[in-house]
C-alpha positions, -999 to +999 in steps of 0.1 A: -495+559-538-463+569-553-468+602-543-467+598-509-430+585-512-423+618-532-436+641-505-414+618-479-383+624-500-391+662-505-397+666-471-366+648-460-343+668-483-359+700-471-349+690-435-315+684-442-312+722-445-338+733-415-330+705-389-298+705-368-281+673-371-303+658-400-284+634-421-290+650-453-270+680-441-240+665-453-242+646-488-218+631-511-215+645-544-200+625-576-184+644-605-165+632-637-152+660-658-131+646-683-117+619-662-128+578-665-130+577-629-159+594-607-145+617-578-166+618-548-167+643-518-188+651-489-205+686-490-229+705-470-265+709-484-271+749-480-306+752-497-332+734-512-360+753-534-396+744-538-386+725-572-359+705-552-330+722-567-301+720-544-274+744-535-239+738-524-209+765-517-171+757-529-143+775-531-137+783-571-102+767-574-115+733-563-114+702-585-149+701-585-151+733-603-127+719-631-149+689-632-181+708-637-168+730-662-159+700-683-192+679-677-219+695-655-239+662-651-234+655-613-249+629-588-256+629-552-262+601-524-280+610-493-286+584-468-307+584-432-295+556-413-324+559-388-349+559-416-334+535-437-336+557-467-312+564-494-319+590-525-299+590-552-302+627-571-293+631-610-287+665-619-270+694-638-246+718-623-250+755-627-226+781-613-245+808-599-235+841-621-256+868-601-232+887-583-258+899-561-269+868-551-233+858-542-221+888-523-255+888-502-250+851-493-209+855-485-221+887-460-244+861-442-217+834-436-204+834-401-166+847-399-151+819-389-166+797-422-154+822-443-120+809-440-127+781-460-131+802-492-100+827-487-070+805-485-038+818-502-033+785-522-060+765-537-077+736-516-060+703-521-025+719-525+002+702-505+013+722-471+040+712-445+017+719-416-021+719-412-016+750-383+000+771-409-023+776-437-023+813-451-053+833-460-058+862-483-075+894-467-093+913-494-106+887-518-124+855-516-130+824-538-165+818-528-189+801-553-225+791-551-235+760-570-269+752-579-279+717-591-312+713-614-322+675-605-334+655-636-340+623-615-342+612-582-340+576-572-359+566-537-349+533-518-365+525-485-351+495-468-377+479-451-394+446-441-415+425-455-406+445-488-379+473-498-395+499-517-378+514-545-388+539-567-376+566-594-388+602-600-381+618-632-388+656-641-406+666-671-410+704-677-422+714-639-436+677-631-422+651-613-433+614-626-430+586-606-426+549-610-420+519-590-389+494-596-378+463-584-359+468-549 
């Protein structure tokens, strides 16, 4: 019985990448780094592998990169309002180091989207006018981050009973158990 819930969460996570407008396309990422307070931001889910590894893109100069360098344990919150489905994903963030993969991915990014990774100053820097951001021409700060999940918590809000389950990865296998909602 618990496997049907894992199948649903897996399908929905994959749909976040392949279905236009799916609520799991934009997800909340939390990092901690050396700070005591978690930092949250919305990121775009770019890829999902068969083993549910998640991939996002970022500028290498962001705070999230500094946080991951200090503590690569991250979490994500995904919520589907129509299905009343919430997923919490915990895992390890790995910065992709394969230059061929990074270059190939960069070449497939739409030209108008590349500007997110070629600003002259780092994201979060103060500017006087948002219409006057300067860009570099012959370099980029594009970075791929892969997240290897270790836990996924499933919560379905429904009547008569909410359903909550925890799936933990052991080796190549996901093991699940129901929790009190």
